DOMAR-70390 format. One record per residue (C-alpha): residue number from 0; residue in one letter; chain; x, y, z. Coordinates in nm, 2 decimals. Each point is the difference from the previous one (the first is absolute). Last residue first. Layout:
BEGIN
<rec num="NUM" residu="A" chaine="A" x="X" y="Y" z="Z"/>
...
! end
This chain:
BEGIN
<rec num="238" residu="L" chaine="A" x="0.49" y="0.49" z="-2.10"/>
<rec num="237" residu="F" chaine="A" x="-0.27" y="0.00" z="-0.29"/>
<rec num="236" residu="L" chaine="A" x="0.01" y="-0.21" z="-0.23"/>
<rec num="235" residu="R" chaine="A" x="0.30" y="-0.26" z="0.13"/>
<rec num="234" residu="G" chaine="A" x="-0.13" y="-0.01" z="0.37"/>
<rec num="233" residu="I" chaine="A" x="-0.35" y="-0.02" z="-0.07"/>
<rec num="232" residu="L" chaine="A" x="0.08" y="-0.30" z="-0.27"/>
<rec num="231" residu="T" chaine="A" x="0.21" y="-0.18" z="0.22"/>
<rec num="230" residu="S" chaine="A" x="-0.20" y="0.04" z="0.35"/>
<rec num="229" residu="V" chaine="A" x="-0.30" y="-0.13" z="-0.21"/>
<rec num="228" residu="A" chaine="A" x="0.18" y="-0.31" z="-0.20"/>
<rec num="227" residu="T" chaine="A" x="0.19" y="-0.16" z="0.33"/>
<rec num="226" residu="E" chaine="A" x="-0.37" y="-0.05" z="0.13"/>
<rec num="225" residu="T" chaine="A" x="-0.12" y="-0.08" z="-0.30"/>
<rec num="224" residu="K" chaine="A" x="0.27" y="-0.24" z="-0.07"/>
<rec num="223" residu="L" chaine="A" x="0.22" y="0.03" z="-0.25"/>
<rec num="222" residu="I" chaine="A" x="0.07" y="-0.08" z="-0.38"/>
<rec num="221" residu="R" chaine="A" x="0.40" y="0.06" z="-0.07"/>
<rec num="220" residu="P" chaine="A" x="-0.02" y="0.05" z="-0.39"/>
<rec num="219" residu="G" chaine="A" x="-0.04" y="0.39" z="0.02"/>
<rec num="218" residu="L" chaine="A" x="-0.17" y="0.29" z="0.20"/>
<rec num="217" residu="S" chaine="A" x="-0.28" y="-0.06" z="-0.22"/>
<rec num="216" residu="F" chaine="A" x="-0.22" y="0.26" z="-0.19"/>
<rec num="215" residu="S" chaine="A" x="-0.33" y="0.04" z="-0.18"/>
<rec num="214" residu="Q" chaine="A" x="-0.18" y="0.36" z="-0.01"/>
<rec num="213" residu="M" chaine="A" x="-0.36" y="0.02" z="0.09"/>
<rec num="212" residu="G" chaine="A" x="-0.18" y="0.22" z="-0.20"/>
<rec num="211" residu="T" chaine="A" x="-0.39" y="-0.11" z="0.04"/>
<rec num="210" residu="A" chaine="A" x="0.05" y="-0.31" z="-0.26"/>
<rec num="209" residu="I" chaine="A" x="0.35" y="-0.08" z="0.19"/>
<rec num="208" residu="L" chaine="A" x="-0.24" y="-0.10" z="0.29"/>
<rec num="207" residu="K" chaine="A" x="-0.22" y="-0.20" z="-0.20"/>
<rec num="206" residu="E" chaine="A" x="0.29" y="-0.22" z="-0.19"/>
<rec num="205" residu="C" chaine="A" x="0.22" y="-0.07" z="0.29"/>
<rec num="204" residu="E" chaine="A" x="-0.36" y="-0.17" z="0.12"/>
<rec num="203" residu="Y" chaine="A" x="-0.02" y="-0.17" z="-0.25"/>
<rec num="202" residu="P" chaine="A" x="0.37" y="-0.14" z="-0.02"/>
<rec num="201" residu="I" chaine="A" x="-0.03" y="-0.12" z="0.36"/>
<rec num="200" residu="F" chaine="A" x="0.14" y="0.26" z="0.25"/>
<rec num="199" residu="G" chaine="A" x="0.29" y="-0.08" z="0.19"/>
<rec num="198" residu="G" chaine="A" x="0.19" y="-0.34" z="0.08"/>
<rec num="197" residu="E" chaine="A" x="-0.12" y="0.09" z="0.37"/>
<rec num="196" residu="P" chaine="A" x="-0.26" y="0.26" z="-0.01"/>
<rec num="195" residu="G" chaine="A" x="0.04" y="0.30" z="-0.17"/>
<rec num="194" residu="I" chaine="A" x="0.13" y="0.32" z="0.11"/>
<rec num="193" residu="A" chaine="A" x="-0.20" y="0.36" z="-0.19"/>
<rec num="192" residu="L" chaine="A" x="0.19" y="0.33" z="0.09"/>
<rec num="191" residu="V" chaine="A" x="-0.25" y="0.31" z="-0.05"/>
<rec num="190" residu="C" chaine="A" x="0.24" y="0.27" z="-0.02"/>
<rec num="189" residu="E" chaine="A" x="-0.01" y="0.41" z="0.07"/>
<rec num="188" residu="Q" chaine="A" x="0.35" y="0.14" z="-0.13"/>
<rec num="187" residu="Q" chaine="A" x="0.32" y="0.00" z="0.05"/>
<rec num="186" residu="I" chaine="A" x="0.11" y="-0.35" z="-0.05"/>
<rec num="185" residu="A" chaine="A" x="0.38" y="-0.08" z="0.01"/>
<rec num="184" residu="Q" chaine="A" x="0.10" y="-0.26" z="-0.24"/>
<rec num="183" residu="P" chaine="A" x="-0.24" y="-0.16" z="-0.26"/>
<rec num="182" residu="P" chaine="A" x="0.03" y="-0.43" z="0.03"/>
<rec num="181" residu="G" chaine="A" x="0.08" y="-0.16" z="-0.29"/>
<rec num="180" residu="Q" chaine="A" x="-0.20" y="-0.12" z="-0.27"/>
<rec num="179" residu="D" chaine="A" x="0.00" y="-0.38" z="-0.13"/>
<rec num="178" residu="S" chaine="A" x="-0.30" y="-0.06" z="0.19"/>
<rec num="177" residu="Y" chaine="A" x="0.00" y="-0.38" z="0.19"/>
<rec num="176" residu="P" chaine="A" x="0.05" y="0.12" z="0.36"/>
<rec num="175" residu="H" chaine="A" x="-0.31" y="0.24" z="-0.02"/>
<rec num="174" residu="A" chaine="A" x="0.02" y="0.32" z="0.19"/>
<rec num="173" residu="L" chaine="A" x="-0.30" y="0.17" z="-0.14"/>
<rec num="172" residu="L" chaine="A" x="0.04" y="0.40" z="0.00"/>
<rec num="171" residu="G" chaine="A" x="-0.23" y="0.33" z="-0.01"/>
<rec num="170" residu="I" chaine="A" x="0.07" y="0.31" z="-0.02"/>
<rec num="169" residu="K" chaine="A" x="-0.23" y="0.24" z="0.15"/>
<rec num="168" residu="N" chaine="A" x="-0.17" y="0.27" z="-0.14"/>
<rec num="167" residu="A" chaine="A" x="-0.35" y="-0.19" z="-0.06"/>
<rec num="166" residu="L" chaine="A" x="0.13" y="-0.34" z="0.14"/>
<rec num="165" residu="L" chaine="A" x="-0.27" y="-0.09" z="0.28"/>
<rec num="164" residu="R" chaine="A" x="-0.30" y="0.13" z="-0.26"/>
<rec num="163" residu="P" chaine="A" x="0.16" y="-0.30" z="-0.28"/>
<rec num="162" residu="L" chaine="A" x="0.01" y="-0.21" z="0.30"/>
<rec num="161" residu="E" chaine="A" x="-0.34" y="0.03" z="0.14"/>
<rec num="160" residu="D" chaine="A" x="-0.26" y="-0.13" z="-0.26"/>
<rec num="159" residu="E" chaine="A" x="0.20" y="-0.23" z="-0.26"/>
<rec num="158" residu="V" chaine="A" x="0.27" y="-0.13" z="0.25"/>
<rec num="157" residu="F" chaine="A" x="-0.17" y="-0.03" z="0.28"/>
<rec num="156" residu="P" chaine="A" x="-0.35" y="-0.18" z="-0.17"/>
<rec num="155" residu="K" chaine="A" x="0.24" y="-0.25" z="-0.12"/>
<rec num="154" residu="F" chaine="A" x="0.21" y="-0.08" z="0.30"/>
<rec num="153" residu="R" chaine="A" x="-0.29" y="-0.05" z="0.26"/>
<rec num="152" residu="T" chaine="A" x="0.11" y="0.02" z="0.38"/>
<rec num="151" residu="A" chaine="A" x="0.14" y="0.32" z="0.00"/>
<rec num="150" residu="R" chaine="A" x="0.07" y="0.10" z="0.37"/>
<rec num="149" residu="R" chaine="A" x="0.08" y="0.30" z="0.16"/>
<rec num="148" residu="L" chaine="A" x="0.31" y="0.16" z="0.20"/>
<rec num="147" residu="T" chaine="A" x="0.05" y="0.35" z="0.02"/>
<rec num="146" residu="P" chaine="A" x="0.37" y="0.05" z="0.18"/>
<rec num="145" residu="L" chaine="A" x="-0.03" y="0.14" z="0.36"/>
<rec num="144" residu="M" chaine="A" x="0.18" y="0.28" z="0.07"/>
<rec num="143" residu="T" chaine="A" x="0.24" y="-0.01" z="0.33"/>
<rec num="142" residu="D" chaine="A" x="0.31" y="-0.05" z="-0.11"/>
<rec num="141" residu="G" chaine="A" x="0.37" y="-0.09" z="0.18"/>
<rec num="140" residu="A" chaine="A" x="0.04" y="-0.32" z="-0.27"/>
<rec num="139" residu="Q" chaine="A" x="-0.04" y="-0.28" z="0.27"/>
<rec num="138" residu="E" chaine="A" x="-0.30" y="0.17" z="0.18"/>
<rec num="137" residu="L" chaine="A" x="-0.14" y="0.03" z="-0.32"/>
<rec num="136" residu="G" chaine="A" x="0.03" y="-0.36" z="-0.11"/>
<rec num="135" residu="E" chaine="A" x="-0.10" y="-0.10" z="0.32"/>
<rec num="134" residu="L" chaine="A" x="-0.33" y="0.21" z="-0.01"/>
<rec num="133" residu="M" chaine="A" x="-0.05" y="-0.15" z="-0.41"/>
<rec num="132" residu="A" chaine="A" x="0.05" y="-0.35" z="0.18"/>
<rec num="131" residu="K" chaine="A" x="-0.28" y="0.05" z="0.24"/>
<rec num="130" residu="H" chaine="A" x="-0.22" y="0.14" z="-0.30"/>
<rec num="129" residu="L" chaine="A" x="0.10" y="-0.32" z="-0.14"/>
<rec num="128" residu="A" chaine="A" x="-0.14" y="-0.22" z="0.25"/>
<rec num="127" residu="A" chaine="A" x="-0.32" y="0.22" z="0.07"/>
<rec num="126" residu="D" chaine="A" x="-0.09" y="-0.01" z="-0.36"/>
<rec num="125" residu="S" chaine="A" x="0.00" y="-0.35" z="-0.08"/>
<rec num="124" residu="V" chaine="A" x="0.34" y="-0.17" z="-0.16"/>
<rec num="123" residu="L" chaine="A" x="0.06" y="-0.22" z="0.25"/>
<rec num="122" residu="P" chaine="A" x="-0.33" y="-0.06" z="0.11"/>
<rec num="121" residu="S" chaine="A" x="0.00" y="-0.22" z="-0.32"/>
<rec num="120" residu="Q" chaine="A" x="-0.31" y="0.03" z="-0.21"/>
<rec num="119" residu="W" chaine="A" x="0.13" y="0.21" z="-0.33"/>
<rec num="118" residu="Y" chaine="A" x="0.27" y="-0.27" z="0.00"/>
<rec num="117" residu="S" chaine="A" x="-0.22" y="-0.29" z="-0.05"/>
<rec num="116" residu="K" chaine="A" x="-0.09" y="0.13" z="-0.37"/>
<rec num="115" residu="D" chaine="A" x="0.38" y="-0.09" z="-0.12"/>
<rec num="114" residu="V" chaine="A" x="0.19" y="0.32" z="-0.14"/>
<rec num="113" residu="R" chaine="A" x="0.13" y="-0.18" z="-0.33"/>
<rec num="112" residu="Y" chaine="A" x="-0.31" y="0.17" z="-0.22"/>
<rec num="111" residu="S" chaine="A" x="0.04" y="0.30" z="0.16"/>
<rec num="110" residu="N" chaine="A" x="-0.19" y="0.19" z="0.29"/>
<rec num="109" residu="L" chaine="A" x="0.15" y="0.37" z="0.09"/>
<rec num="108" residu="L" chaine="A" x="0.11" y="0.15" z="0.34"/>
<rec num="107" residu="I" chaine="A" x="0.00" y="0.35" z="-0.04"/>
<rec num="106" residu="I" chaine="A" x="0.25" y="0.22" z="0.19"/>
<rec num="105" residu="E" chaine="A" x="0.10" y="0.34" z="-0.02"/>
<rec num="104" residu="A" chaine="A" x="0.23" y="0.31" z="0.13"/>
<rec num="103" residu="A" chaine="A" x="0.27" y="-0.29" z="-0.04"/>
<rec num="102" residu="G" chaine="A" x="0.29" y="0.16" z="0.31"/>
<rec num="101" residu="L" chaine="A" x="0.24" y="-0.31" z="0.01"/>
<rec num="100" residu="E" chaine="A" x="-0.08" y="-0.06" z="0.32"/>
<rec num="99" residu="T" chaine="A" x="-0.35" y="-0.08" z="-0.08"/>
<rec num="98" residu="A" chaine="A" x="0.12" y="-0.17" z="-0.29"/>
<rec num="97" residu="A" chaine="A" x="0.16" y="-0.25" z="0.22"/>
<rec num="96" residu="R" chaine="A" x="-0.27" y="-0.01" z="0.23"/>
<rec num="95" residu="I" chaine="A" x="-0.27" y="-0.13" z="-0.27"/>
<rec num="94" residu="I" chaine="A" x="0.28" y="-0.23" z="-0.12"/>
<rec num="93" residu="R" chaine="A" x="0.00" y="-0.15" z="0.34"/>
<rec num="92" residu="R" chaine="A" x="-0.37" y="-0.04" z="0.08"/>
<rec num="91" residu="A" chaine="A" x="-0.03" y="-0.15" z="-0.35"/>
<rec num="90" residu="M" chaine="A" x="0.24" y="-0.30" z="0.01"/>
<rec num="89" residu="K" chaine="A" x="-0.18" y="-0.22" z="0.23"/>
<rec num="88" residu="P" chaine="A" x="-0.32" y="0.14" z="-0.18"/>
<rec num="87" residu="R" chaine="A" x="0.20" y="-0.16" z="-0.37"/>
<rec num="86" residu="P" chaine="A" x="-0.02" y="0.33" z="-0.20"/>
<rec num="85" residu="L" chaine="A" x="-0.31" y="0.18" z="-0.11"/>
<rec num="84" residu="A" chaine="A" x="0.14" y="0.15" z="-0.34"/>
<rec num="83" residu="L" chaine="A" x="0.15" y="0.35" z="0.11"/>
<rec num="82" residu="I" chaine="A" x="-0.06" y="0.30" z="-0.14"/>
<rec num="81" residu="L" chaine="A" x="0.19" y="0.31" z="0.13"/>
<rec num="80" residu="T" chaine="A" x="-0.14" y="0.32" z="-0.02"/>
<rec num="79" residu="L" chaine="A" x="0.31" y="0.20" z="0.06"/>
<rec num="78" residu="P" chaine="A" x="0.16" y="0.38" z="-0.02"/>
<rec num="77" residu="L" chaine="A" x="0.15" y="-0.10" z="0.32"/>
<rec num="76" residu="K" chaine="A" x="-0.09" y="0.16" z="0.33"/>
<rec num="75" residu="A" chaine="A" x="0.17" y="0.26" z="0.21"/>
<rec num="74" residu="P" chaine="A" x="0.15" y="-0.05" z="0.27"/>
<rec num="73" residu="P" chaine="A" x="-0.21" y="0.12" z="0.29"/>
<rec num="72" residu="P" chaine="A" x="-0.05" y="0.36" z="0.07"/>
<rec num="71" residu="N" chaine="A" x="0.15" y="0.13" z="0.34"/>
<rec num="70" residu="R" chaine="A" x="-0.17" y="0.20" z="0.33"/>
<rec num="69" residu="L" chaine="A" x="-0.14" y="-0.27" z="0.24"/>
<rec num="68" residu="E" chaine="A" x="0.13" y="0.07" z="0.30"/>
<rec num="67" residu="F" chaine="A" x="-0.04" y="-0.27" z="0.32"/>
<rec num="66" residu="E" chaine="A" x="0.05" y="-0.05" z="0.38"/>
<rec num="65" residu="L" chaine="A" x="-0.05" y="-0.37" z="0.04"/>
<rec num="64" residu="S" chaine="A" x="-0.09" y="-0.28" z="0.32"/>
<rec num="63" residu="V" chaine="A" x="0.05" y="-0.33" z="-0.07"/>
<rec num="62" residu="G" chaine="A" x="-0.19" y="-0.25" z="0.19"/>
<rec num="61" residu="T" chaine="A" x="0.03" y="-0.40" z="0.08"/>
<rec num="60" residu="G" chaine="A" x="0.10" y="0.08" z="0.35"/>
<rec num="59" residu="T" chaine="A" x="0.17" y="0.35" z="0.00"/>
<rec num="58" residu="I" chaine="A" x="0.19" y="0.14" z="-0.25"/>
<rec num="57" residu="A" chaine="A" x="0.00" y="0.42" z="0.04"/>
<rec num="56" residu="T" chaine="A" x="0.07" y="0.29" z="-0.21"/>
<rec num="55" residu="I" chaine="A" x="0.14" y="-0.17" z="-0.36"/>
<rec num="54" residu="I" chaine="A" x="0.06" y="0.29" z="-0.20"/>
<rec num="53" residu="A" chaine="A" x="-0.18" y="0.05" z="-0.32"/>
<rec num="52" residu="K" chaine="A" x="0.13" y="0.09" z="-0.35"/>
<rec num="51" residu="G" chaine="A" x="-0.20" y="0.11" z="-0.33"/>
<rec num="50" residu="T" chaine="A" x="-0.20" y="-0.13" z="-0.32"/>
<rec num="49" residu="L" chaine="A" x="-0.33" y="0.18" z="-0.08"/>
<rec num="48" residu="G" chaine="A" x="-0.31" y="-0.15" z="-0.16"/>
<rec num="47" residu="N" chaine="A" x="-0.14" y="-0.36" z="-0.15"/>
<rec num="46" residu="L" chaine="A" x="0.04" y="-0.15" z="0.25"/>
<rec num="45" residu="L" chaine="A" x="0.17" y="0.21" z="0.26"/>
<rec num="44" residu="G" chaine="A" x="0.41" y="-0.05" z="0.08"/>
<rec num="43" residu="I" chaine="A" x="0.25" y="-0.03" z="0.24"/>
<rec num="42" residu="K" chaine="A" x="0.37" y="-0.01" z="0.01"/>
<rec num="41" residu="L" chaine="A" x="0.14" y="-0.11" z="0.36"/>
<rec num="40" residu="T" chaine="A" x="0.16" y="0.18" z="0.23"/>
<rec num="39" residu="D" chaine="A" x="0.14" y="-0.16" z="0.33"/>
<rec num="38" residu="G" chaine="A" x="-0.09" y="0.23" z="0.36"/>
<rec num="37" residu="A" chaine="A" x="-0.15" y="-0.33" z="0.16"/>
<rec num="36" residu="S" chaine="A" x="0.19" y="-0.30" z="-0.15"/>
<rec num="35" residu="A" chaine="A" x="0.00" y="-0.20" z="-0.35"/>
<rec num="34" residu="R" chaine="A" x="0.05" y="-0.39" z="-0.04"/>
<rec num="33" residu="L" chaine="A" x="-0.10" y="0.01" z="-0.33"/>
<rec num="32" residu="V" chaine="A" x="-0.13" y="-0.29" z="-0.02"/>
<rec num="31" residu="H" chaine="A" x="-0.10" y="-0.07" z="0.35"/>
<rec num="30" residu="R" chaine="A" x="-0.15" y="0.32" z="0.13"/>
<rec num="29" residu="I" chaine="A" x="-0.03" y="0.20" z="-0.33"/>
<rec num="28" residu="H" chaine="A" x="-0.18" y="-0.30" z="-0.14"/>
<rec num="27" residu="K" chaine="A" x="-0.21" y="-0.14" z="0.27"/>
<rec num="26" residu="A" chaine="A" x="-0.16" y="0.39" z="0.03"/>
<rec num="25" residu="R" chaine="A" x="-0.07" y="-0.06" z="-0.36"/>
<rec num="24" residu="E" chaine="A" x="-0.15" y="-0.30" z="0.05"/>
<rec num="23" residu="D" chaine="A" x="-0.29" y="0.18" z="0.20"/>
<rec num="22" residu="N" chaine="A" x="0.07" y="0.18" z="0.32"/>
<rec num="21" residu="L" chaine="A" x="0.01" y="0.39" z="-0.12"/>
<rec num="20" residu="T" chaine="A" x="0.04" y="0.30" z="0.16"/>
<rec num="19" residu="I" chaine="A" x="-0.06" y="0.30" z="-0.15"/>
<rec num="18" residu="Q" chaine="A" x="0.07" y="0.40" z="0.01"/>
<rec num="17" residu="K" chaine="A" x="0.06" y="0.27" z="-0.28"/>
<rec num="16" residu="T" chaine="A" x="-0.39" y="0.05" z="0.03"/>
<rec num="15" residu="T" chaine="A" x="-0.10" y="0.28" z="-0.28"/>
<rec num="14" residu="T" chaine="A" x="-0.27" y="-0.29" z="-0.18"/>
<rec num="13" residu="N" chaine="A" x="-0.19" y="-0.01" z="0.32"/>
<rec num="12" residu="A" chaine="A" x="-0.31" y="-0.25" z="-0.13"/>
<rec num="11" residu="G" chaine="A" x="0.23" y="-0.35" z="0.05"/>
<rec num="10" residu="L" chaine="A" x="0.36" y="0.03" z="-0.04"/>
<rec num="9" residu="D" chaine="A" x="0.02" y="-0.36" z="0.00"/>
<rec num="8" residu="E" chaine="A" x="-0.26" y="0.00" z="-0.28"/>
<rec num="7" residu="P" chaine="A" x="0.18" y="0.17" z="-0.23"/>
<rec num="6" residu="Q" chaine="A" x="0.25" y="-0.31" z="-0.01"/>
<rec num="5" residu="L" chaine="A" x="0.35" y="0.06" z="0.09"/>
<rec num="4" residu="L" chaine="A" x="0.35" y="-0.16" z="-0.18"/>
<rec num="3" residu="L" chaine="A" x="0.30" y="0.01" z="0.18"/>
<rec num="2" residu="L" chaine="A" x="0.22" y="0.00" z="-0.26"/>
<rec num="1" residu="N" chaine="A" x="0.36" y="-0.19" z="-0.07"/>
<rec num="0" residu="M" chaine="A" x="-0.17" y="-0.31" z="0.12"/>
! end
C-alpha cells in the first residue's frame, strides 16, 4: 500500500473533517505491514478525490487515529480505453489491477468466441471482486481515480453500435499476435486499445473490429499471455 485510500463514507457528512480513526483492514495494514508508529507520516487520498499527507496521532487497541490534509491532484490518467476480452477469472483480477495501476481511464470487458460463457458467472469477476482489485491498484500506484469499468457481453452489438462512437476522434488499435504490422510508438492522443483472449480474436472478430477503423498490430513473433500482454502493451505505447 503506497497510498492510504479513504472512502467518502469514512468522512461522513462532515467533509471538512481533518481527523479520522480507522479500525478495519487499513488499520491492520498500518500496524502490522507498515509497522508505523505515532508521529509517522503516510500518503493519503480520498477515492475519486485529492491526495495529501496524514500524520498518525495515536495507535490504540485495533485503531489508528490520523490527522490529514488533502490538497494535491492524483496522477493523470492515460488517454486510454482498454477493451479486454474477458480473461480466465483467476487471471482477471490481476489484469484489472495492473491496468488500474498503469492508469487506464476506462476498461471494457468484452465477450469473444474464445471466452468461455461460464467466465461471466464466476464470483471472481463480480463487480465487488473487480472493484476491490481496482482499489488495490489505486493504492499501489498512489492514485485515487477509479477507472470506469463496464461489460459488453455481446460482441457484435458492441462492435457495430457502440465502438464507432467510442472511436470518434481517437486512434483505435487492435493487438493481434498474427498481424504483420509493428506497434506504433509513444501514443499522444486518446486511444482505444483492444486485446483479445488467449490465442487472439478469431478472424471474424478481427474483421469486424478492423471494419470500424481499428488498426491491427503485433508485438512480434512471441505469443504472450493476456496478463503479460496488457502490461507490455500499455508500457510500450504510453509510458
